PDB file of N, CA, C and O in Angstrom, chain B, residues numbered from 101:
ATOM      1  N   MET B 101       0.853  -1.176   0.000  1.00  0.00           N
ATOM      2  CA  MET B 101       0.000   0.000   0.000  1.00  0.00           C
ATOM      3  C   MET B 101       0.896   1.236   0.000  1.00  0.00           C
ATOM      4  O   MET B 101       1.868   1.320   0.751  1.00  0.00           O
ATOM      5  N   THR B 102       0.553   2.175  -0.845  1.00  0.00           N
ATOM      6  CA  THR B 102       1.295   3.438  -0.885  1.00  0.00           C
ATOM      7  C   THR B 102       0.643   4.451   0.054  1.00  0.00           C
ATOM      8  O   THR B 102      -0.468   4.229   0.534  1.00  0.00           O
ATOM      9  N   ILE B 103       1.324   5.548   0.313  1.00  0.00           N
ATOM     10  CA  ILE B 103       0.765   6.607   1.156  1.00  0.00           C
ATOM     11  C   ILE B 103      -0.516   7.150   0.525  1.00  0.00           C
ATOM     12  O   ILE B 103      -1.492   7.403   1.232  1.00  0.00           O
ATOM     13  N   ALA B 104      -0.524   7.331  -0.784  1.00  0.00           N
ATOM     14  CA  ALA B 104      -1.723   7.837  -1.467  1.00  0.00           C
ATOM     15  C   ALA B 104      -2.892   6.872  -1.290  1.00  0.00           C
ATOM     16  O   ALA B 104      -4.018   7.307  -1.050  1.00  0.00           O
ATOM     17  N   GLU B 105      -2.641   5.571  -1.406  1.00  0.00           N
ATOM     18  CA  GLU B 105      -3.698   4.573  -1.220  1.00  0.00           C
ATOM     19  C   GLU B 105      -4.204   4.577   0.220  1.00  0.00           C
ATOM     20  O   GLU B 105      -5.406   4.437   0.448  1.00  0.00           O
ATOM     21  N   LEU B 106      -3.310   4.734   1.191  1.00  0.00           N
ATOM     22  CA  LEU B 106      -3.707   4.799   2.595  1.00  0.00           C
ATOM     23  C   LEU B 106      -4.589   6.017   2.852  1.00  0.00           C
ATOM     24  O   LEU B 106      -5.622   5.908   3.514  1.00  0.00           O
ATOM     25  N   ILE B 107      -4.190   7.164   2.337  1.00  0.00           N
ATOM     26  CA  ILE B 107      -4.980   8.392   2.512  1.00  0.00           C
ATOM     27  C   ILE B 107      -6.359   8.217   1.894  1.00  0.00           C
ATOM     28  O   ILE B 107      -7.361   8.591   2.504  1.00  0.00           O
ATOM     29  N   GLU B 108      -6.423   7.655   0.695  1.00  0.00           N
ATOM     30  CA  GLU B 108      -7.712   7.434   0.038  1.00  0.00           C
ATOM     31  C   GLU B 108      -8.592   6.498   0.865  1.00  0.00           C
ATOM     32  O   GLU B 108      -9.781   6.760   1.046  1.00  0.00           O
ATOM     33  N   SER B 109      -8.020   5.425   1.358  1.00  0.00           N
ATOM     34  CA  SER B 109      -8.774   4.467   2.169  1.00  0.00           C
ATOM     35  C   SER B 109      -9.278   5.104   3.460  1.00  0.00           C
ATOM     36  O   SER B 109     -10.436   4.915   3.833  1.00  0.00           O
ATOM     37  N   LEU B 110      -8.419   5.855   4.145  1.00  0.00           N
ATOM     38  CA  LEU B 110      -8.808   6.495   5.403  1.00  0.00           C
ATOM     39  C   LEU B 110      -9.856   7.580   5.185  1.00  0.00           C
ATOM     40  O   LEU B 110     -10.704   7.805   6.049  1.00  0.00           O
ATOM     41  N   SER B 111      -9.804   8.249   4.045  1.00  0.00           N
ATOM     42  CA  SER B 111     -10.763   9.331   3.788  1.00  0.00           C
ATOM     43  C   SER B 111     -12.188   8.807   3.624  1.00  0.00           C
ATOM     44  O   SER B 111     -13.140   9.581   3.722  1.00  0.00           O
ATOM     45  N   LYS B 112     -12.352   7.508   3.376  1.00  0.00           N
ATOM     46  CA  LYS B 112     -13.678   6.915   3.209  1.00  0.00           C
ATOM     47  C   LYS B 112     -14.311   6.507   4.534  1.00  0.00           C
ATOM     48  O   LYS B 112     -15.493   6.163   4.564  1.00  0.00           O
ATOM     49  N   ILE B 113     -13.568   6.537   5.612  1.00  0.00           N
ATOM     50  CA  ILE B 113     -14.084   6.120   6.913  1.00  0.00           C
ATOM     51  C   ILE B 113     -14.973   7.222   7.473  1.00  0.00           C
ATOM     52  O   ILE B 113     -14.557   8.377   7.577  1.00  0.00           O
ATOM     53  N   GLN B 114     -16.192   6.857   7.830  1.00  0.00           N
ATOM     54  CA  GLN B 114     -17.163   7.827   8.335  1.00  0.00           C
ATOM     55  C   GLN B 114     -16.861   8.249   9.771  1.00  0.00           C
ATOM     56  O   GLN B 114     -17.126   9.394  10.138  1.00  0.00           O
ATOM     57  N   ALA B 115     -16.326   7.372  10.573  1.00  0.00           N
ATOM     58  CA  ALA B 115     -16.085   7.653  11.995  1.00  0.00           C
ATOM     59  C   ALA B 115     -14.749   8.369  12.163  1.00  0.00           C
ATOM     60  O   ALA B 115     -13.737   7.734  12.461  1.00  0.00           O
ATOM     61  N   LYS B 116     -14.741   9.677  11.973  1.00  0.00           N
ATOM     62  CA  LYS B 116     -13.501  10.458  12.028  1.00  0.00           C
ATOM     63  C   LYS B 116     -12.869  10.454  13.419  1.00  0.00           C
ATOM     64  O   LYS B 116     -11.678  10.738  13.549  1.00  0.00           O
ATOM     65  N   GLU B 117     -13.649  10.136  14.473  1.00  0.00           N
ATOM     66  CA  GLU B 117     -13.109  10.089  15.825  1.00  0.00           C
ATOM     67  C   GLU B 117     -12.566   8.698  16.175  1.00  0.00           C
ATOM     68  O   GLU B 117     -12.122   8.479  17.303  1.00  0.00           O
ATOM     69  N   ALA B 118     -12.596   7.763  15.228  1.00  0.00           N
ATOM     70  CA  ALA B 118     -12.089   6.409  15.481  1.00  0.00           C
ATOM     71  C   ALA B 118     -10.613   6.463  15.870  1.00  0.00           C
ATOM     72  O   ALA B 118      -9.841   7.234  15.301  1.00  0.00           O
ATOM     73  N   ARG B 119     -10.231   5.643  16.840  1.00  0.00           N
ATOM     74  CA  ARG B 119      -8.846   5.610  17.309  1.00  0.00           C
ATOM     75  C   ARG B 119      -8.009   4.715  16.411  1.00  0.00           C
ATOM     76  O   ARG B 119      -8.533   3.802  15.773  1.00  0.00           O
ATOM     77  N   VAL B 120      -6.719   4.973  16.361  1.00  0.00           N
ATOM     78  CA  VAL B 120      -5.776   4.173  15.580  1.00  0.00           C
ATOM     79  C   VAL B 120      -5.003   3.299  16.557  1.00  0.00           C
ATOM     80  O   VAL B 120      -4.436   3.793  17.532  1.00  0.00           O
ATOM     81  N   MET B 121      -4.985   1.980  16.288  1.00  0.00           N
ATOM     82  CA  MET B 121      -4.343   1.036  17.211  1.00  0.00           C
ATOM     83  C   MET B 121      -3.498   0.032  16.448  1.00  0.00           C
ATOM     84  O   MET B 121      -3.632  -0.129  15.235  1.00  0.00           O
ATOM     85  N   THR B 122      -2.628  -0.638  17.185  1.00  0.00           N
ATOM     86  CA  THR B 122      -1.819  -1.726  16.639  1.00  0.00           C
ATOM     87  C   THR B 122      -1.984  -2.943  17.544  1.00  0.00           C
ATOM     88  O   THR B 122      -2.384  -2.813  18.701  1.00  0.00           O
ATOM     89  N   ARG B 123      -1.677  -4.116  17.018  1.00  0.00           N
ATOM     90  CA  ARG B 123      -1.758  -5.340  17.813  1.00  0.00           C
ATOM     91  C   ARG B 123      -0.696  -5.332  18.897  1.00  0.00           C
ATOM     92  O   ARG B 123       0.405  -4.822  18.693  1.00  0.00           O
ATOM     93  N   GLY B 124      -1.027  -5.898  20.048  1.00  0.00           N
ATOM     94  CA  GLY B 124      -0.060  -6.072  21.114  1.00  0.00           C
ATOM     95  C   GLY B 124       0.891  -7.220  20.784  1.00  0.00           C
ATOM     96  O   GLY B 124       0.665  -7.952  19.820  1.00  0.00           O
ATOM     97  N   TYR B 125       1.929  -7.380  21.557  1.00  0.00           N
ATOM     98  CA  TYR B 125       2.950  -8.393  21.272  1.00  0.00           C
ATOM     99  C   TYR B 125       2.370  -9.804  21.290  1.00  0.00           C
ATOM    100  O   TYR B 125       2.549 -10.556  20.332  1.00  0.00           O
ATOM    101  N   GLU B 126       1.679 -10.172  22.368  1.00  0.00           N
ATOM    102  CA  GLU B 126       1.107 -11.514  22.449  1.00  0.00           C
ATOM    103  C   GLU B 126      -0.407 -11.523  22.344  1.00  0.00           C
ATOM    104  O   GLU B 126      -0.998 -12.593  22.197  1.00  0.00           O
ATOM    105  N   GLY B 127      -1.042 -10.393  22.413  1.00  0.00           N
ATOM    106  CA  GLY B 127      -2.492 -10.305  22.325  1.00  0.00           C
ATOM    107  C   GLY B 127      -2.935  -8.895  22.651  1.00  0.00           C
ATOM    108  O   GLY B 127      -2.126  -8.053  23.038  1.00  0.00           O
ATOM    109  N   GLY B 128      -4.214  -8.644  22.494  1.00  0.00           N
ATOM    110  CA  GLY B 128      -4.735  -7.316  22.776  1.00  0.00           C
ATOM    111  C   GLY B 128      -4.275  -6.291  21.756  1.00  0.00           C
ATOM    112  O   GLY B 128      -3.671  -6.619  20.735  1.00  0.00           O
ATOM    113  N   TYR B 129      -4.586  -5.020  22.070  1.00  0.00           N
ATOM    114  CA  TYR B 129      -4.263  -3.914  21.159  1.00  0.00           C
ATOM    115  C   TYR B 129      -3.759  -2.718  21.946  1.00  0.00           C
ATOM    116  O   TYR B 129      -4.100  -2.562  23.119  1.00  0.00           O
ATOM    117  N   ASN B 130      -2.950  -1.870  21.318  1.00  0.00           N
ATOM    118  CA  ASN B 130      -2.416  -0.658  21.928  1.00  0.00           C
ATOM    119  C   ASN B 130      -2.744   0.549  21.049  1.00  0.00           C
ATOM    120  O   ASN B 130      -2.839   0.429  19.828  1.00  0.00           O
ATOM    121  N   ASP B 131      -2.916   1.722  21.686  1.00  0.00           N
ATOM    122  CA  ASP B 131      -3.031   2.958  20.920  1.00  0.00           C
ATOM    123  C   ASP B 131      -1.712   3.214  20.207  1.00  0.00           C
ATOM    124  O   ASP B 131      -0.639   2.927  20.737  1.00  0.00           O
ATOM    125  N   VAL B 132      -1.805   3.755  19.004  1.00  0.00           N
ATOM    126  CA  VAL B 132      -0.589   4.076  18.260  1.00  0.00           C
ATOM    127  C   VAL B 132       0.170   5.191  18.958  1.00  0.00           C
ATOM    128  O   VAL B 132       1.401   5.181  18.975  1.00  0.00           O
ATOM    129  N   GLY B 133      -0.542   6.154  19.534  1.00  0.00           N
ATOM    130  CA  GLY B 133       0.128   7.235  20.254  1.00  0.00           C
ATOM    131  C   GLY B 133       0.654   8.300  19.315  1.00  0.00           C
ATOM    132  O   GLY B 133       0.134   8.496  18.217  1.00  0.00           O
ATOM    133  N   ASP B 134       1.683   8.978  19.760  1.00  0.00           N
ATOM    134  CA  ASP B 134       2.274  10.056  18.965  1.00  0.00           C
ATOM    135  C   ASP B 134       3.229   9.471  17.939  1.00  0.00           C
ATOM    136  O   ASP B 134       4.342   9.059  18.264  1.00  0.00           O
ATOM    137  N   ILE B 135       2.780   9.442  16.716  1.00  0.00           N
ATOM    138  CA  ILE B 135       3.599   8.889  15.635  1.00  0.00           C
ATOM    139  C   ILE B 135       4.358  10.012  14.954  1.00  0.00           C
ATOM    140  O   ILE B 135       3.788  11.042  14.597  1.00  0.00           O
ATOM    141  N   ILE B 136       5.629   9.800  14.784  1.00  0.00           N
ATOM    142  CA  ILE B 136       6.447  10.687  13.964  1.00  0.00           C
ATOM    143  C   ILE B 136       6.977   9.808  12.834  1.00  0.00           C
ATOM    144  O   ILE B 136       7.980   9.116  13.006  1.00  0.00           O
ATOM    145  N   PRO B 137       6.308   9.831  11.678  1.00  0.00           N
ATOM    146  CA  PRO B 137       6.722   8.953  10.584  1.00  0.00           C
ATOM    147  C   PRO B 137       8.165   9.226  10.152  1.00  0.00           C
ATOM    148  O   PRO B 137       8.595  10.374  10.040  1.00  0.00           O
ATOM    149  N   VAL B 138       8.879   8.163   9.920  1.00  0.00           N
ATOM    150  CA  VAL B 138      10.251   8.231   9.439  1.00  0.00           C
ATOM    151  C   VAL B 138      10.324   7.419   8.158  1.00  0.00           C
ATOM    152  O   VAL B 138       9.830   6.292   8.111  1.00  0.00           O
ATOM    153  N   VAL B 139      10.923   7.967   7.133  1.00  0.00           N
ATOM    154  CA  VAL B 139      11.073   7.254   5.868  1.00  0.00           C
ATOM    155  C   VAL B 139      12.336   6.406   5.940  1.00  0.00           C
ATOM    156  O   VAL B 139      13.411   6.902   6.279  1.00  0.00           O
ATOM    157  N   VAL B 140      12.194   5.111   5.616  1.00  0.00           N
ATOM    158  CA  VAL B 140      13.320   4.177   5.626  1.00  0.00           C
ATOM    159  C   VAL B 140      13.384   3.471   4.278  1.00  0.00           C
ATOM    160  O   VAL B 140      12.412   3.470   3.523  1.00  0.00           O
ATOM    161  N   GLU B 141      14.527   2.873   3.983  1.00  0.00           N
ATOM    162  CA  GLU B 141      14.657   2.066   2.773  1.00  0.00           C
ATOM    163  C   GLU B 141      14.404   0.609   3.143  1.00  0.00           C
ATOM    164  O   GLU B 141      14.982   0.085   4.095  1.00  0.00           O
ATOM    165  N   MET B 142      13.518  -0.044   2.365  1.00  0.00           N
ATOM    166  CA  MET B 142      13.157  -1.433   2.613  1.00  0.00           C
ATOM    167  C   MET B 142      13.491  -2.286   1.395  1.00  0.00           C
ATOM    168  O   MET B 142      13.292  -1.867   0.254  1.00  0.00           O
ATOM    169  N   ALA B 143      13.999  -3.481   1.650  1.00  0.00           N
ATOM    170  CA  ALA B 143      14.201  -4.480   0.610  1.00  0.00           C
ATOM    171  C   ALA B 143      12.954  -5.364   0.604  1.00  0.00           C
ATOM    172  O   ALA B 143      12.569  -5.907   1.639  1.00  0.00           O
ATOM    173  N   LEU B 144      12.330  -5.504  -0.557  1.00  0.00           N
ATOM    174  CA  LEU B 144      11.068  -6.237  -0.655  1.00  0.00           C
ATOM    175  C   LEU B 144      11.278  -7.734  -0.823  1.00  0.00           C
ATOM    176  O   LEU B 144      12.238  -8.178  -1.452  1.00  0.00           O
ATOM    177  N   ASP B 145      10.362  -8.500  -0.248  1.00  0.00           N
ATOM    178  CA  ASP B 145      10.290  -9.956  -0.411  1.00  0.00           C
ATOM    179  C   ASP B 145      11.592 -10.667  -0.064  1.00  0.00           C
ATOM    180  O   ASP B 145      12.078 -11.504  -0.824  1.00  0.00           O
ATOM    181  N   VAL B 146      12.147 -10.324   1.091  1.00  0.00           N
ATOM    182  CA  VAL B 146      13.397 -10.920   1.555  1.00  0.00           C
ATOM    183  C   VAL B 146      13.142 -12.250   2.266  1.00  0.00           C
ATOM    184  O   VAL B 146      13.876 -13.214   2.050  1.00  0.00           O
ATOM    185  N   ASN B 147      12.118 -12.311   3.104  1.00  0.00           N
ATOM    186  CA  ASN B 147      11.883 -13.472   3.963  1.00  0.00           C
ATOM    187  C   ASN B 147      10.773 -14.366   3.435  1.00  0.00           C
ATOM    188  O   ASN B 147       9.744 -13.886   2.959  1.00  0.00           O
ATOM    189  N   ASP B 148      10.998 -15.688   3.526  1.00  0.00           N
ATOM    190  CA  ASP B 148       9.991 -16.670   3.129  1.00  0.00           C
ATOM    191  C   ASP B 148       9.321 -17.323   4.335  1.00  0.00           C
ATOM    192  O   ASP B 148       8.236 -17.889   4.204  1.00  0.00           O
ATOM    193  N   GLU B 149       9.954 -17.251   5.507  1.00  0.00           N
ATOM    194  CA  GLU B 149       9.425 -17.908   6.691  1.00  0.00           C
ATOM    195  C   GLU B 149       8.145 -17.224   7.146  1.00  0.00           C
ATOM    196  O   GLU B 149       8.065 -15.996   7.110  1.00  0.00           O
ATOM    197  N   TRP B 150       7.140 -17.986   7.575  1.00  0.00           N
ATOM    198  CA  TRP B 150       5.845 -17.436   7.970  1.00  0.00           C
ATOM    199  C   TRP B 150       5.937 -16.567   9.212  1.00  0.00           C
ATOM    200  O   TRP B 150       5.099 -15.687   9.411  1.00  0.00           O
ATOM    201  N   TYR B 151       6.946 -16.800  10.054  1.00  0.00           N
ATOM    202  CA  TYR B 151       7.060 -16.088  11.331  1.00  0.00           C
ATOM    203  C   TYR B 151       7.846 -14.784  11.218  1.00  0.00           C
ATOM    204  O   TYR B 151       8.001 -14.074  12.211  1.00  0.00           O
ATOM    205  N   TYR B 152       8.344 -14.459  10.029  1.00  0.00           N
ATOM    206  CA  TYR B 152       8.981 -13.165   9.774  1.00  0.00           C
ATOM    207  C   TYR B 152       8.097 -12.339   8.856  1.00  0.00           C
ATOM    208  O   TYR B 152       7.338 -12.895   8.062  1.00  0.00           O
ATOM    209  N   GLY B 153       8.183 -11.045   8.953  1.00  0.00           N
ATOM    210  CA  GLY B 153       7.547 -10.189   7.951  1.00  0.00           C
ATOM    211  C   GLY B 153       8.249 -10.391   6.613  1.00  0.00           C
ATOM    212  O   GLY B 153       9.407 -10.809   6.577  1.00  0.00           O
ATOM    213  N   ARG B 154       7.570 -10.104   5.531  1.00  0.00           N
ATOM    214  CA  ARG B 154       8.123 -10.360   4.192  1.00  0.00           C
ATOM    215  C   ARG B 154       9.324  -9.492   3.859  1.00  0.00           C
ATOM    216  O   ARG B 154      10.206  -9.920   3.115  1.00  0.00           O
ATOM    217  N   HIS B 155       9.373  -8.279   4.400  1.00  0.00           N
ATOM    218  CA  HIS B 155      10.378  -7.307   3.985  1.00  0.00           C
ATOM    219  C   HIS B 155      11.375  -7.041   5.114  1.00  0.00           C
ATOM    220  O   HIS B 155      11.099  -7.342   6.275  1.00  0.00           O
ATOM    221  N   GLU B 156      12.540  -6.473   4.768  1.00  0.00           N
ATOM    222  CA  GLU B 156      13.575  -6.113   5.753  1.00  0.00           C
ATOM    223  C   GLU B 156      14.093  -4.716   5.461  1.00  0.00           C
ATOM    224  O   GLU B 156      14.141  -4.283   4.310  1.00  0.00           O
ATOM    225  N   MET B 157      14.483  -4.017   6.524  1.00  0.00           N
ATOM    226  CA  MET B 157      15.155  -2.737   6.325  1.00  0.00           C
ATOM    227  C   MET B 157      16.489  -3.017   5.638  1.00  0.00           C
ATOM    228  O   MET B 157      17.163  -3.998   5.952  1.00  0.00           O
ATOM    229  N   VAL B 158      16.860  -2.159   4.712  1.00  0.00           N
ATOM    230  CA  VAL B 158      18.079  -2.362   3.929  1.00  0.00           C
ATOM    231  C   VAL B 158      19.297  -2.526   4.846  1.00  0.00           C
ATOM    232  O   VAL B 158      20.182  -3.334   4.562  1.00  0.00           O
ATOM    233  N   GLY B 159      19.346  -1.768   5.934  1.00  0.00           N
ATOM    234  CA  GLY B 159      20.480  -1.869   6.849  1.00  0.00           C
ATOM    235  C   GLY B 159      20.589  -3.196   7.565  1.00  0.00           C
ATOM    236  O   GLY B 159      21.625  -3.494   8.159  1.00  0.00           O
ATOM    237  N   ASP B 160      19.520  -4.013   7.519  1.00  0.00           N
ATOM    238  CA  ASP B 160      19.515  -5.294   8.228  1.00  0.00           C
ATOM    239  C   ASP B 160      19.792  -6.495   7.335  1.00  0.00           C
ATOM    240  O   ASP B 160      19.748  -7.632   7.805  1.00  0.00           O
ATOM    241  N   ILE B 161      20.077  -6.266   6.057  1.00  0.00           N
ATOM    242  CA  ILE B 161      20.402  -7.388   5.176  1.00  0.00           C
ATOM    243  C   ILE B 161      21.864  -7.315   4.780  1.00  0.00           C
ATOM    244  O   ILE B 161      22.500  -6.265   4.884  1.00  0.00           O
ATOM    245  N   ASP B 162      22.383  -8.430   4.328  1.00  0.00           N
ATOM    246  CA  ASP B 162      23.785  -8.523   3.916  1.00  0.00           C
ATOM    247  C   ASP B 162      24.048  -7.573   2.759  1.00  0.00           C
ATOM    248  O   ASP B 162      23.294  -7.535   1.787  1.00  0.00           O
ATOM    249  N   ARG B 163      25.117  -6.812   2.874  1.00  0.00           N
ATOM    250  CA  ARG B 163      25.457  -5.783   1.874  1.00  0.00           C
ATOM    251  C   ARG B 163      25.549  -6.363   0.460  1.00  0.00           C
ATOM    252  O   ARG B 163      25.099  -5.731  -0.495  1.00  0.00           O
ATOM    253  N   SER B 164      26.123  -7.548   0.321  1.00  0.00           N
ATOM    254  CA  SER B 164      26.308  -8.123  -1.015  1.00  0.00           C
ATOM    255  C   SER B 164      24.991  -8.570  -1.644  1.00  0.00           C
ATOM    256  O   SER B 164      24.910  -8.693  -2.866  1.00  0.00           O
ATOM    257  N   SER B 165      23.958  -8.816  -0.837  1.00  0.00           N
ATOM    258  CA  SER B 165      22.692  -9.284  -1.401  1.00  0.00           C
ATOM    259  C   SER B 165      21.712  -8.151  -1.715  1.00  0.00           C
ATOM    260  O   SER B 165      20.608  -8.408  -2.194  1.00  0.00           O
ATOM    261  N   LYS B 166      22.101  -6.916  -1.453  1.00  0.00           N
ATOM    262  CA  LYS B 166      21.189  -5.788  -1.700  1.00  0.00           C
ATOM    263  C   LYS B 166      20.748  -5.707  -3.159  1.00  0.00           C
ATOM    264  O   LYS B 166      19.623  -5.298  -3.444  1.00  0.00           O
ATOM    265  N   ARG B 167      21.616  -6.090  -4.072  1.00  0.00           N
ATOM    266  CA  ARG B 167      21.282  -6.008  -5.497  1.00  0.00           C
ATOM    267  C   ARG B 167      20.201  -7.013  -5.892  1.00  0.00           C
ATOM    268  O   ARG B 167      19.580  -6.866  -6.945  1.00  0.00           O
ATOM    269  N   GLU B 168      19.967  -8.037  -5.059  1.00  0.00           N
ATOM    270  CA  GLU B 168      18.988  -9.073  -5.381  1.00  0.00           C
ATOM    271  C   GLU B 168      17.550  -8.609  -5.158  1.00  0.00           C
ATOM    272  O   GLU B 168      16.621  -9.222  -5.683  1.00  0.00           O
ATOM    273  N   TYR B 169      17.356  -7.554  -4.401  1.00  0.00           N
ATOM    274  CA  TYR B 169      16.018  -7.156  -3.978  1.00  0.00           C
ATOM    275  C   TYR B 169      15.635  -5.784  -4.519  1.00  0.00           C
ATOM    276  O   TYR B 169      16.482  -4.929  -4.778  1.00  0.00           O
ATOM    277  N   GLN B 170      14.323  -5.610  -4.680  1.00  0.00           N
ATOM    278  CA  GLN B 170      13.818  -4.275  -5.035  1.00  0.00           C
ATOM    279  C   GLN B 170      13.839  -3.441  -3.757  1.00  0.00           C
ATOM    280  O   GLN B 170      13.327  -3.867  -2.721  1.00  0.00           O
ATOM    281  N   ILE B 171      14.434  -2.251  -3.836  1.00  0.00           N
ATOM    282  CA  ILE B 171      14.540  -1.339  -2.688  1.00  0.00           C
ATOM    283  C   ILE B 171      13.537  -0.218  -2.887  1.00  0.00           C
ATOM    284  O   ILE B 171      13.495   0.415  -3.942  1.00  0.00           O
ATOM    285  N   VAL B 172      12.721   0.022  -1.850  1.00  0.00           N
ATOM    286  CA  VAL B 172      11.720   1.092  -1.903  1.00  0.00           C
ATOM    287  C   VAL B 172      11.797   1.920  -0.626  1.00  0.00           C
ATOM    288  O   VAL B 172      12.336   1.472   0.385  1.00  0.00           O
ATOM    289  N   LYS B 173      11.259   3.117  -0.682  1.00  0.00           N
ATOM    290  CA  LYS B 173      11.102   3.940   0.508  1.00  0.00           C
ATOM    291  C   LYS B 173       9.807   3.528   1.195  1.00  0.00           C
ATOM    292  O   LYS B 173       8.823   3.211   0.528  1.00  0.00           O
ATOM    293  N   ALA B 174       9.802   3.531   2.533  1.00  0.00           N
ATOM    294  CA  ALA B 174       8.618   3.106   3.280  1.00  0.00           C
ATOM    295  C   ALA B 174       8.559   3.847   4.609  1.00  0.00           C
ATOM    296  O   ALA B 174       9.569   4.361   5.090  1.00  0.00           O
ATOM    297  N   ILE B 175       7.365   3.898   5.198  1.00  0.00           N
ATOM    298  CA  ILE B 175       7.212   4.370   6.565  1.00  0.00           C
ATOM    299  C   ILE B 175       6.704   3.209   7.395  1.00  0.00           C
ATOM    300  O   ILE B 175       5.977   2.350   6.895  1.00  0.00           O
ATOM    301  N   ILE B 176       7.081   3.181   8.651  1.00  0.00           N
ATOM    302  CA  ILE B 176       6.660   2.113   9.554  1.00  0.00           C
ATOM    303  C   ILE B 176       5.832   2.744  10.651  1.00  0.00           C
ATOM    304  O   ILE B 176       6.277   3.693  11.296  1.00  0.00           O
ATOM    305  N   LEU B 177       4.634   2.232  10.873  1.00  0.00           N
ATOM    306  CA  LEU B 177       3.771   2.718  11.939  1.00  0.00           C
ATOM    307  C   LEU B 177       3.875   1.801  13.142  1.00  0.00           C
ATOM    308  O   LEU B 177       3.220   2.037  14.157  1.00  0.00           O
TER     309      LEU B 177
END
């Protein structure tokens, strides 16, 4: 999802006072709180294991394998 797609999706929500939350570590939910978005570089489709997220921050992958992946800018909430 791009930022433009997120904005479009959020603009369709009727409940403008709805809270923004994220899943808790083992269960439940937490308020997102004060978010200061930071743009990072992500390598796409790095992980195949079900227990990892699909993508990795570029700084967390082996330098020699960076050319194997598509690198995009992303924000993490």
